[in-house]
C-alpha positions as CSV (number, residue, x, y, z in Angstrom):
1,M,-22.4,-0.8,-32.1
2,Y,-19.3,-1.4,-30.2
3,I,-19.8,-3.2,-26.7
4,L,-16.6,-3.3,-24.6
5,K,-15.9,-6.8,-23.7
6,T,-16.5,-7.7,-19.8
7,D,-14.7,-10.7,-19.6
8,G,-12.3,-9.5,-16.9
9,W,-11.2,-6.6,-14.8
10,Y,-8.2,-5.2,-17.1
11,V,-6.5,-2.1,-16.8
12,E,-8.3,-0.1,-19.3
13,R,-11.7,-1.0,-17.8
14,V,-11.0,-0.3,-14.5
15,T,-9.2,3.2,-15.4
16,F,-12.9,4.1,-16.8
17,L,-14.6,2.7,-13.6
18,V,-12.3,4.8,-11.3
19,A,-12.9,7.9,-13.5
20,G,-16.8,7.3,-13.3
21,V,-16.6,6.9,-9.6
22,I,-14.6,10.2,-8.9
23,V,-16.7,12.2,-11.2
24,L,-19.9,11.1,-9.6
25,S,-18.4,11.5,-6.2
26,A,-17.3,14.8,-6.8
27,T,-20.3,16.0,-8.3
28,F,-22.2,14.7,-5.4
29,L,-19.8,16.5,-2.8
30,A,-20.2,19.5,-4.8
31,W,-23.7,19.4,-4.7
32,L,-23.9,18.4,-0.8
33,H,-20.9,20.3,0.5
34,S,-19.1,23.0,-1.6
35,P,-18.6,23.8,-5.5
36,W,-15.1,23.7,-4.9
37,W,-15.4,19.8,-5.3
38,L,-15.9,20.4,-8.8
39,L,-12.1,20.9,-9.4
40,L,-11.8,17.2,-8.8
41,T,-14.5,16.6,-11.7
42,G,-12.3,19.0,-14.0
43,F,-8.9,17.2,-12.8
44,A,-10.6,13.7,-13.8
45,G,-11.8,15.1,-17.1
46,F,-8.2,16.5,-18.0
47,N,-6.8,13.3,-17.3
48,L,-9.0,11.4,-19.4
49,I,-8.1,13.8,-22.3
50,V,-4.4,13.5,-21.8
51,F,-5.1,9.6,-21.7
52,G,-6.8,9.7,-24.8
53,T,-4.5,11.8,-26.7
54,T,-1.1,10.5,-25.3
55,G,-1.8,7.4,-23.8
56,F,-0.3,8.2,-20.5
57,C,-2.5,7.8,-17.3
58,L,-1.2,7.9,-14.0
59,M,-4.1,5.7,-12.8
60,S,-3.3,2.9,-15.3
61,N,0.5,3.1,-14.1
62,I,-1.0,2.7,-10.6
63,L,-3.1,-0.5,-11.6
64,V,-0.4,-2.1,-13.2
65,K,1.8,-1.7,-10.2
66,L,-1.0,-3.3,-8.3
67,G,-1.0,-6.3,-10.6
68,L,-3.9,-5.7,-13.0
69,K,-3.0,-6.6,-16.7
70,P,-3.8,-4.4,-19.8
71,R,-6.0,-6.1,-22.2
72,L,-4.6,-3.5,-25.2
73,G,-0.9,-2.8,-25.9
74,K,1.9,-3.7,-23.6
75,S,2.6,-3.7,-19.9
């Protein structure tokens, strides 16, 4: 069983946290207000696929600029 290390708030961990918050928020807003909020959920999912296949993530780049350090790879 793989368990992610939680010894710090590094870029990879915060990226998944932000994606989860966006997906849950957009789903709740779609239920509460308008189904058009599901576009935000789709955008988040698309970005996760791009991140997984290419390694590029705009949110990760923003987090590095804000001072977070990556646990994996180079900054």
